[in-house]
C-alpha beads as a LAMMPS data file, in Angstrom:
LAMMPS data file: protein, C-alpha beads

357 atoms
356 bonds

1 atom types
1 bond types

-500.0 500.0 xlo xhi
-500.0 500.0 ylo yhi
-500.0 500.0 zlo zhi

Masses

1 110.0

Atoms # bond

1 1 1 -240.379 -78.409 323.760
2 1 1 -236.953 -78.420 322.646
3 1 1 -235.879 -80.363 319.586
4 1 1 -233.336 -82.808 320.593
5 1 1 -229.780 -81.983 319.423
6 1 1 -226.044 -83.078 319.392
7 1 1 -224.798 -81.403 322.237
8 1 1 -221.257 -81.135 321.006
9 1 1 -222.289 -78.931 317.867
10 1 1 -222.274 -76.007 320.368
11 1 1 -218.290 -76.411 320.572
12 1 1 -218.126 -75.950 316.576
13 1 1 -217.661 -72.862 315.089
14 1 1 -219.956 -72.332 311.153
15 1 1 -217.489 -71.881 308.781
16 1 1 -216.912 -67.987 307.854
17 1 1 -216.633 -67.452 304.185
18 1 1 -214.513 -64.457 303.170
19 1 1 -216.072 -61.027 302.906
20 1 1 -217.655 -60.099 299.641
21 1 1 -216.406 -57.215 298.325
22 1 1 -218.905 -53.660 297.429
23 1 1 -219.218 -53.058 294.142
24 1 1 -215.613 -51.498 293.187
25 1 1 -213.942 -53.276 295.281
26 1 1 -211.147 -56.032 295.232
27 1 1 -212.149 -58.483 296.935
28 1 1 -209.114 -60.421 298.181
29 1 1 -210.382 -62.425 301.166
30 1 1 -210.892 -65.810 299.733
31 1 1 -207.865 -67.141 297.674
32 1 1 -210.001 -67.185 294.420
33 1 1 -208.363 -66.922 290.828
34 1 1 -208.866 -63.544 289.809
35 1 1 -209.070 -64.781 286.115
36 1 1 -212.139 -65.444 284.306
37 1 1 -212.796 -69.099 283.330
38 1 1 -210.836 -70.515 280.061
39 1 1 -212.941 -70.598 276.777
40 1 1 -211.935 -73.863 276.351
41 1 1 -213.649 -74.780 280.338
42 1 1 -216.481 -72.566 279.534
43 1 1 -217.061 -74.591 276.513
44 1 1 -216.983 -78.384 278.327
45 1 1 -219.301 -76.874 280.262
46 1 1 -221.714 -75.861 278.764
47 1 1 -221.293 -79.353 276.192
48 1 1 -222.375 -80.748 279.159
49 1 1 -225.719 -78.387 280.558
50 1 1 -228.496 -80.455 278.063
51 1 1 -227.779 -83.895 280.940
52 1 1 -227.859 -82.152 284.217
53 1 1 -231.082 -83.997 284.827
54 1 1 -228.927 -87.010 285.004
55 1 1 -226.782 -87.763 287.921
56 1 1 -223.095 -88.120 287.734
57 1 1 -220.710 -90.648 287.724
58 1 1 -219.293 -91.452 291.438
59 1 1 -216.364 -93.488 289.411
60 1 1 -215.553 -89.862 287.226
61 1 1 -213.148 -92.356 285.106
62 1 1 -211.966 -89.547 282.496
63 1 1 -211.223 -87.342 285.218
64 1 1 -209.561 -89.778 287.949
65 1 1 -208.003 -91.513 284.247
66 1 1 -206.565 -87.944 283.407
67 1 1 -205.069 -87.346 286.921
68 1 1 -204.047 -91.132 287.136
69 1 1 -201.736 -90.604 284.202
70 1 1 -200.480 -87.123 284.937
71 1 1 -199.502 -88.928 288.162
72 1 1 -197.980 -92.476 286.966
73 1 1 -200.354 -93.886 289.647
74 1 1 -203.095 -96.355 289.585
75 1 1 -206.673 -94.471 289.240
76 1 1 -207.508 -96.666 292.556
77 1 1 -205.537 -94.500 294.501
78 1 1 -207.939 -91.635 293.724
79 1 1 -210.976 -90.313 295.283
80 1 1 -213.339 -86.809 295.001
81 1 1 -215.011 -84.363 296.976
82 1 1 -216.748 -81.271 296.337
83 1 1 -213.254 -79.092 297.399
84 1 1 -209.910 -80.559 298.859
85 1 1 -211.837 -79.666 302.228
86 1 1 -214.790 -82.289 301.768
87 1 1 -212.191 -84.775 301.246
88 1 1 -210.221 -83.663 304.193
89 1 1 -213.534 -84.421 305.756
90 1 1 -213.902 -87.892 304.529
91 1 1 -210.380 -88.575 305.647
92 1 1 -211.333 -87.828 308.978
93 1 1 -214.340 -89.863 309.221
94 1 1 -212.157 -92.539 307.700
95 1 1 -209.675 -92.485 309.681
96 1 1 -210.774 -90.751 313.468
97 1 1 -213.312 -91.963 315.610
98 1 1 -214.984 -90.357 318.694
99 1 1 -212.136 -89.430 321.306
100 1 1 -209.166 -90.313 318.756
101 1 1 -206.691 -87.411 317.864
102 1 1 -206.270 -84.919 314.561
103 1 1 -203.392 -83.150 315.088
104 1 1 -202.707 -79.987 312.816
105 1 1 -200.257 -76.639 313.066
106 1 1 -202.446 -73.611 314.080
107 1 1 -202.340 -71.694 312.769
108 1 1 -203.246 -73.146 309.811
109 1 1 -206.529 -73.800 307.456
110 1 1 -209.848 -72.830 309.774
111 1 1 -211.383 -75.268 308.715
112 1 1 -209.592 -77.975 309.921
113 1 1 -211.108 -77.401 313.924
114 1 1 -214.439 -77.636 312.525
115 1 1 -213.960 -81.017 310.296
116 1 1 -212.635 -82.877 313.177
117 1 1 -215.067 -81.572 315.939
118 1 1 -218.050 -82.625 313.221
119 1 1 -216.291 -86.207 313.263
120 1 1 -216.277 -86.450 317.325
121 1 1 -212.748 -86.586 317.184
122 1 1 -210.421 -84.280 319.760
123 1 1 -207.955 -81.829 317.715
124 1 1 -204.965 -81.252 318.784
125 1 1 -203.395 -77.783 317.832
126 1 1 -199.390 -77.345 317.459
127 1 1 -198.891 -73.407 317.435
128 1 1 -196.540 -72.099 314.769
129 1 1 -193.316 -71.490 315.057
130 1 1 -191.327 -67.757 315.543
131 1 1 -191.490 -67.771 311.759
132 1 1 -195.181 -68.815 311.001
133 1 1 -193.985 -72.068 309.643
134 1 1 -194.903 -75.762 311.461
135 1 1 -192.732 -76.885 314.141
136 1 1 -191.995 -80.386 313.245
137 1 1 -190.100 -81.272 316.846
138 1 1 -193.324 -80.122 318.738
139 1 1 -195.757 -81.836 316.509
140 1 1 -193.924 -85.195 316.871
141 1 1 -193.948 -84.477 320.472
142 1 1 -197.611 -83.905 320.681
143 1 1 -198.138 -87.567 319.314
144 1 1 -199.672 -90.115 321.617
145 1 1 -201.203 -93.142 321.408
146 1 1 -204.712 -91.465 320.645
147 1 1 -203.241 -89.864 317.420
148 1 1 -204.591 -91.193 313.768
149 1 1 -204.164 -88.405 311.760
150 1 1 -201.806 -85.414 311.239
151 1 1 -202.199 -82.708 308.411
152 1 1 -199.523 -80.515 307.448
153 1 1 -200.590 -77.737 305.086
154 1 1 -197.900 -76.601 302.356
155 1 1 -197.891 -74.438 301.700
156 1 1 -199.690 -73.509 304.768
157 1 1 -203.189 -71.647 304.744
158 1 1 -203.237 -68.846 305.691
159 1 1 -199.030 -67.712 306.431
160 1 1 -197.879 -69.359 302.989
161 1 1 -194.475 -70.509 304.495
162 1 1 -193.066 -74.108 303.695
163 1 1 -192.099 -76.792 304.994
164 1 1 -188.613 -78.187 303.864
165 1 1 -188.308 -81.357 301.753
166 1 1 -185.632 -83.020 304.191
167 1 1 -187.727 -81.876 307.262
168 1 1 -190.835 -83.317 306.328
169 1 1 -189.394 -86.568 305.200
170 1 1 -187.706 -87.007 308.808
171 1 1 -190.993 -86.101 310.133
172 1 1 -193.034 -88.813 308.291
173 1 1 -190.349 -91.336 308.918
174 1 1 -190.649 -90.616 312.550
175 1 1 -194.451 -90.401 312.627
176 1 1 -195.991 -94.114 313.594
177 1 1 -196.926 -95.948 310.145
178 1 1 -200.002 -96.514 311.760
179 1 1 -200.752 -93.010 311.780
180 1 1 -201.758 -91.526 308.421
181 1 1 -200.497 -88.140 307.013
182 1 1 -202.313 -85.880 305.070
183 1 1 -199.615 -83.541 302.991
184 1 1 -202.587 -80.491 301.806
185 1 1 -201.232 -78.951 298.793
186 1 1 -204.014 -77.188 298.028
187 1 1 -202.118 -73.937 297.305
188 1 1 -198.760 -75.833 295.271
189 1 1 -199.117 -74.397 292.085
190 1 1 -197.677 -71.137 293.236
191 1 1 -194.600 -72.348 295.027
192 1 1 -191.766 -71.387 293.705
193 1 1 -189.105 -72.058 296.023
194 1 1 -186.464 -74.678 295.709
195 1 1 -186.898 -76.585 299.612
196 1 1 -190.801 -77.447 299.538
197 1 1 -191.078 -81.182 299.805
198 1 1 -193.060 -83.061 297.231
199 1 1 -196.231 -84.854 298.774
200 1 1 -196.531 -87.263 295.623
201 1 1 -193.335 -88.136 296.440
202 1 1 -193.752 -88.577 299.732
203 1 1 -197.161 -91.280 299.216
204 1 1 -194.631 -92.912 296.822
205 1 1 -192.184 -93.789 299.188
206 1 1 -194.298 -94.216 302.396
207 1 1 -197.097 -96.778 302.845
208 1 1 -199.006 -93.612 305.729
209 1 1 -199.066 -90.418 303.845
210 1 1 -202.314 -89.134 301.403
211 1 1 -202.100 -86.203 299.561
212 1 1 -205.195 -83.224 299.154
213 1 1 -205.293 -81.298 295.705
214 1 1 -207.943 -78.896 294.808
215 1 1 -209.223 -77.332 291.672
216 1 1 -210.750 -74.263 293.321
217 1 1 -206.784 -72.228 293.555
218 1 1 -204.987 -72.095 290.317
219 1 1 -207.630 -73.981 288.468
220 1 1 -209.721 -70.786 289.223
221 1 1 -212.978 -73.905 289.689
222 1 1 -213.961 -72.524 293.241
223 1 1 -217.517 -72.187 292.125
224 1 1 -217.526 -75.734 291.225
225 1 1 -216.463 -77.696 293.892
226 1 1 -213.601 -80.347 292.980
227 1 1 -210.801 -81.773 294.912
228 1 1 -208.963 -85.100 295.053
229 1 1 -207.116 -87.248 297.596
230 1 1 -204.369 -89.448 296.554
231 1 1 -204.085 -92.179 299.071
232 1 1 -203.051 -95.777 300.065
233 1 1 -205.378 -98.252 298.892
234 1 1 -206.998 -99.211 301.675
235 1 1 -207.881 -95.672 302.931
236 1 1 -208.899 -94.342 299.586
237 1 1 -211.284 -97.302 299.672
238 1 1 -213.107 -96.201 302.756
239 1 1 -213.019 -92.822 301.495
240 1 1 -215.532 -93.817 299.113
241 1 1 -217.795 -95.467 301.635
242 1 1 -217.765 -92.281 303.981
243 1 1 -218.237 -89.703 300.703
244 1 1 -221.234 -88.255 299.937
245 1 1 -223.007 -89.838 296.534
246 1 1 -222.853 -87.615 293.774
247 1 1 -220.714 -85.235 295.423
248 1 1 -218.760 -83.981 292.452
249 1 1 -221.125 -82.473 289.428
250 1 1 -221.199 -83.925 286.020
251 1 1 -220.482 -80.315 285.541
252 1 1 -217.650 -80.062 287.962
253 1 1 -216.138 -83.207 286.651
254 1 1 -215.848 -82.080 283.025
255 1 1 -214.283 -78.711 283.692
256 1 1 -211.700 -80.020 285.721
257 1 1 -210.881 -82.553 282.632
258 1 1 -210.689 -79.649 280.604
259 1 1 -208.592 -77.705 283.158
260 1 1 -206.316 -80.538 283.187
261 1 1 -205.909 -80.087 279.108
262 1 1 -204.965 -76.622 279.435
263 1 1 -202.528 -76.101 281.795
264 1 1 -200.417 -74.530 279.171
265 1 1 -203.106 -71.680 279.380
266 1 1 -203.151 -72.106 283.251
267 1 1 -199.044 -71.590 283.819
268 1 1 -199.374 -68.213 282.044
269 1 1 -202.342 -67.481 284.690
270 1 1 -200.796 -68.955 287.641
271 1 1 -197.503 -67.287 287.279
272 1 1 -199.268 -63.305 287.113
273 1 1 -200.737 -64.335 290.582
274 1 1 -197.139 -65.172 291.584
275 1 1 -195.725 -61.833 290.313
276 1 1 -198.271 -59.715 292.038
277 1 1 -198.164 -61.810 295.239
278 1 1 -194.020 -61.275 294.550
279 1 1 -195.157 -57.297 294.478
280 1 1 -197.205 -57.031 297.139
281 1 1 -194.990 -58.870 299.742
282 1 1 -192.129 -56.852 298.618
283 1 1 -193.682 -54.272 298.725
284 1 1 -195.395 -53.923 301.659
285 1 1 -192.179 -55.476 303.421
286 1 1 -190.222 -52.047 302.298
287 1 1 -192.649 -50.116 303.817
288 1 1 -192.090 -52.089 307.199
289 1 1 -194.875 -54.219 307.513
290 1 1 -194.899 -57.779 308.750
291 1 1 -195.372 -59.493 306.343
292 1 1 -194.066 -63.402 306.235
293 1 1 -192.621 -64.509 302.726
294 1 1 -194.795 -66.485 301.007
295 1 1 -195.054 -69.645 298.267
296 1 1 -199.227 -69.585 298.071
297 1 1 -201.778 -66.814 296.194
298 1 1 -201.799 -64.562 299.208
299 1 1 -199.716 -62.949 301.398
300 1 1 -199.775 -62.853 305.464
301 1 1 -199.231 -60.088 307.464
302 1 1 -198.095 -61.016 311.537
303 1 1 -200.336 -57.797 312.322
304 1 1 -201.073 -59.146 315.775
305 1 1 -202.982 -56.650 317.903
306 1 1 -203.170 -54.410 314.784
307 1 1 -204.892 -56.874 312.886
308 1 1 -208.180 -54.863 312.688
309 1 1 -206.665 -51.266 312.492
310 1 1 -205.304 -52.318 309.196
311 1 1 -208.554 -54.213 307.552
312 1 1 -210.290 -51.131 308.736
313 1 1 -207.581 -49.014 306.205
314 1 1 -207.653 -51.206 303.649
315 1 1 -211.227 -51.631 303.614
316 1 1 -211.769 -47.581 303.216
317 1 1 -209.163 -48.403 300.699
318 1 1 -211.187 -50.249 298.631
319 1 1 -209.788 -53.770 299.707
320 1 1 -211.403 -56.711 301.353
321 1 1 -209.017 -59.098 303.235
322 1 1 -209.140 -61.948 305.625
323 1 1 -208.665 -60.691 308.661
324 1 1 -208.169 -63.147 311.868
325 1 1 -208.378 -60.788 314.700
326 1 1 -204.925 -60.903 316.696
327 1 1 -203.390 -62.924 314.693
328 1 1 -203.084 -61.198 311.184
329 1 1 -204.360 -60.563 307.986
330 1 1 -204.391 -62.635 304.734
331 1 1 -204.220 -60.682 301.379
332 1 1 -204.848 -62.745 298.426
333 1 1 -203.082 -62.059 295.062
334 1 1 -205.192 -60.827 292.495
335 1 1 -204.359 -58.505 289.435
336 1 1 -202.522 -55.585 288.965
337 1 1 -205.133 -53.219 289.432
338 1 1 -206.029 -55.191 292.486
339 1 1 -202.623 -55.276 294.221
340 1 1 -202.108 -51.450 293.210
341 1 1 -205.139 -50.781 295.735
342 1 1 -203.418 -52.499 298.896
343 1 1 -200.365 -50.771 298.234
344 1 1 -201.998 -47.313 298.016
345 1 1 -204.161 -48.247 300.982
346 1 1 -201.475 -49.379 303.037
347 1 1 -198.793 -46.616 302.710
348 1 1 -195.342 -46.642 304.272
349 1 1 -195.665 -47.161 308.055
350 1 1 -193.572 -44.324 308.773
351 1 1 -195.867 -41.577 306.644
352 1 1 -199.127 -43.194 308.364
353 1 1 -197.740 -42.924 311.551
354 1 1 -196.741 -39.424 311.139
355 1 1 -200.044 -38.555 309.691
356 1 1 -201.888 -39.879 312.521
357 1 1 -199.661 -38.098 315.376

Bonds

1 1 1 2
2 1 2 3
3 1 3 4
4 1 4 5
5 1 5 6
6 1 6 7
7 1 7 8
8 1 8 9
9 1 9 10
10 1 10 11
11 1 11 12
12 1 12 13
13 1 13 14
14 1 14 15
15 1 15 16
16 1 16 17
17 1 17 18
18 1 18 19
19 1 19 20
20 1 20 21
21 1 21 22
22 1 22 23
23 1 23 24
24 1 24 25
25 1 25 26
26 1 26 27
27 1 27 28
28 1 28 29
29 1 29 30
30 1 30 31
31 1 31 32
32 1 32 33
33 1 33 34
34 1 34 35
35 1 35 36
36 1 36 37
37 1 37 38
38 1 38 39
39 1 39 40
40 1 40 41
41 1 41 42
42 1 42 43
43 1 43 44
44 1 44 45
45 1 45 46
46 1 46 47
47 1 47 48
48 1 48 49
49 1 49 50
50 1 50 51
51 1 51 52
52 1 52 53
53 1 53 54
54 1 54 55
55 1 55 56
56 1 56 57
57 1 57 58
58 1 58 59
59 1 59 60
60 1 60 61
61 1 61 62
62 1 62 63
63 1 63 64
64 1 64 65
65 1 65 66
66 1 66 67
67 1 67 68
68 1 68 69
69 1 69 70
70 1 70 71
71 1 71 72
72 1 72 73
73 1 73 74
74 1 74 75
75 1 75 76
76 1 76 77
77 1 77 78
78 1 78 79
79 1 79 80
80 1 80 81
81 1 81 82
82 1 82 83
83 1 83 84
84 1 84 85
85 1 85 86
86 1 86 87
87 1 87 88
88 1 88 89
89 1 89 90
90 1 90 91
91 1 91 92
92 1 92 93
93 1 93 94
94 1 94 95
95 1 95 96
96 1 96 97
97 1 97 98
98 1 98 99
99 1 99 100
100 1 100 101
101 1 101 102
102 1 102 103
103 1 103 104
104 1 104 105
105 1 105 106
106 1 106 107
107 1 107 108
108 1 108 109
109 1 109 110
110 1 110 111
111 1 111 112
112 1 112 113
113 1 113 114
114 1 114 115
115 1 115 116
116 1 116 117
117 1 117 118
118 1 118 119
119 1 119 120
120 1 120 121
121 1 121 122
122 1 122 123
123 1 123 124
124 1 124 125
125 1 125 126
126 1 126 127
127 1 127 128
128 1 128 129
129 1 129 130
130 1 130 131
131 1 131 132
132 1 132 133
133 1 133 134
134 1 134 135
135 1 135 136
136 1 136 137
137 1 137 138
138 1 138 139
139 1 139 140
140 1 140 141
141 1 141 142
142 1 142 143
143 1 143 144
144 1 144 145
145 1 145 146
146 1 146 147
147 1 147 148
148 1 148 149
149 1 149 150
150 1 150 151
151 1 151 152
152 1 152 153
153 1 153 154
154 1 154 155
155 1 155 156
156 1 156 157
157 1 157 158
158 1 158 159
159 1 159 160
160 1 160 161
161 1 161 162
162 1 162 163
163 1 163 164
164 1 164 165
165 1 165 166
166 1 166 167
167 1 167 168
168 1 168 169
169 1 169 170
170 1 170 171
171 1 171 172
172 1 172 173
173 1 173 174
174 1 174 175
175 1 175 176
176 1 176 177
177 1 177 178
178 1 178 179
179 1 179 180
180 1 180 181
181 1 181 182
182 1 182 183
183 1 183 184
184 1 184 185
185 1 185 186
186 1 186 187
187 1 187 188
188 1 188 189
189 1 189 190
190 1 190 191
191 1 191 192
192 1 192 193
193 1 193 194
194 1 194 195
195 1 195 196
196 1 196 197
197 1 197 198
198 1 198 199
199 1 199 200
200 1 200 201
201 1 201 202
202 1 202 203
203 1 203 204
204 1 204 205
205 1 205 206
206 1 206 207
207 1 207 208
208 1 208 209
209 1 209 210
210 1 210 211
211 1 211 212
212 1 212 213
213 1 213 214
214 1 214 215
215 1 215 216
216 1 216 217
217 1 217 218
218 1 218 219
219 1 219 220
220 1 220 221
221 1 221 222
222 1 222 223
223 1 223 224
224 1 224 225
225 1 225 226
226 1 226 227
227 1 227 228
228 1 228 229
229 1 229 230
230 1 230 231
231 1 231 232
232 1 232 233
233 1 233 234
234 1 234 235
235 1 235 236
236 1 236 237
237 1 237 238
238 1 238 239
239 1 239 240
240 1 240 241
241 1 241 242
242 1 242 243
243 1 243 244
244 1 244 245
245 1 245 246
246 1 246 247
247 1 247 248
248 1 248 249
249 1 249 250
250 1 250 251
251 1 251 252
252 1 252 253
253 1 253 254
254 1 254 255
255 1 255 256
256 1 256 257
257 1 257 258
258 1 258 259
259 1 259 260
260 1 260 261
261 1 261 262
262 1 262 263
263 1 263 264
264 1 264 265
265 1 265 266
266 1 266 267
267 1 267 268
268 1 268 269
269 1 269 270
270 1 270 271
271 1 271 272
272 1 272 273
273 1 273 274
274 1 274 275
275 1 275 276
276 1 276 277
277 1 277 278
278 1 278 279
279 1 279 280
280 1 280 281
281 1 281 282
282 1 282 283
283 1 283 284
284 1 284 285
285 1 285 286
286 1 286 287
287 1 287 288
288 1 288 289
289 1 289 290
290 1 290 291
291 1 291 292
292 1 292 293
293 1 293 294
294 1 294 295
295 1 295 296
296 1 296 297
297 1 297 298
298 1 298 299
299 1 299 300
300 1 300 301
301 1 301 302
302 1 302 303
303 1 303 304
304 1 304 305
305 1 305 306
306 1 306 307
307 1 307 308
308 1 308 309
309 1 309 310
310 1 310 311
311 1 311 312
312 1 312 313
313 1 313 314
314 1 314 315
315 1 315 316
316 1 316 317
317 1 317 318
318 1 318 319
319 1 319 320
320 1 320 321
321 1 321 322
322 1 322 323
323 1 323 324
324 1 324 325
325 1 325 326
326 1 326 327
327 1 327 328
328 1 328 329
329 1 329 330
330 1 330 331
331 1 331 332
332 1 332 333
333 1 333 334
334 1 334 335
335 1 335 336
336 1 336 337
337 1 337 338
338 1 338 339
339 1 339 340
340 1 340 341
341 1 341 342
342 1 342 343
343 1 343 344
344 1 344 345
345 1 345 346
346 1 346 347
347 1 347 348
348 1 348 349
349 1 349 350
350 1 350 351
351 1 351 352
352 1 352 353
353 1 353 354
354 1 354 355
355 1 355 356
356 1 356 357
């Protein structure tokens, strides 16, 4: 006898984690921080170990209070989850019912399609433009009476491109104001462009905007799983209803509060990641690879049909990256040594072609 299962899950692929790296190799497949936790963060976690037999606070007043002070907003607008991906799932469940449409650019964050399908909603994928950016005019054209939610990943994962401020402002203003626009800013701390839209300012300006942030990337807390949304009060109230109770541990809350207090120390580390990203981009571009200018903590190689060949070449050189077959490679920015390995594994295209001729 076969157990009854939900038929629609047959169309939902399991999320694929970045490949682990063998000993001695560089793991640049998951957009993690290459730096170990700050001593102050470790100390804060250690202080909480004696109380892990107690449930954490769902309200997380210390963390939401610190975030509210940072952004100058009421704490009631802030909701937490186990990473911004879990908060994104909360938003989909809170806003979209079965048959409703959730729109996002493609290629964008790999979890969006699965999260939408798991919620029973219909994903609407709008292709990126020729420069690997959000095609906002095409996204406006794709809005229907069933559209309930639009994700704008800015900077975009995995291409690293940004949506310019004026363009996104005009887009949001043109979107019907009963459709929620979520600006996913998981990589905002690495953006050094002068044109990127500011999600928090858009939240303040428009009644149908929410913003996603995470502590996994710039703050280096990927293993503790804590992210948050800043959203309109009625949305925030529903996010609390659909959230997994006690989903953000006390240790994660402590680490996040300590990280917010150590932003000056973290800023030095963030600049190191940005510097290595720029070095990797410039070097690969000069070597002839089809790299895209990135404002995240990774570089996108628009390799197309050569994707798997380049992945094998990097693996042979001791570098593990995230490959999207037929599309391209995403290479996280790591330490100077990590980037040295990338550049050694991918010599100038002319040299590589001569060697294989």
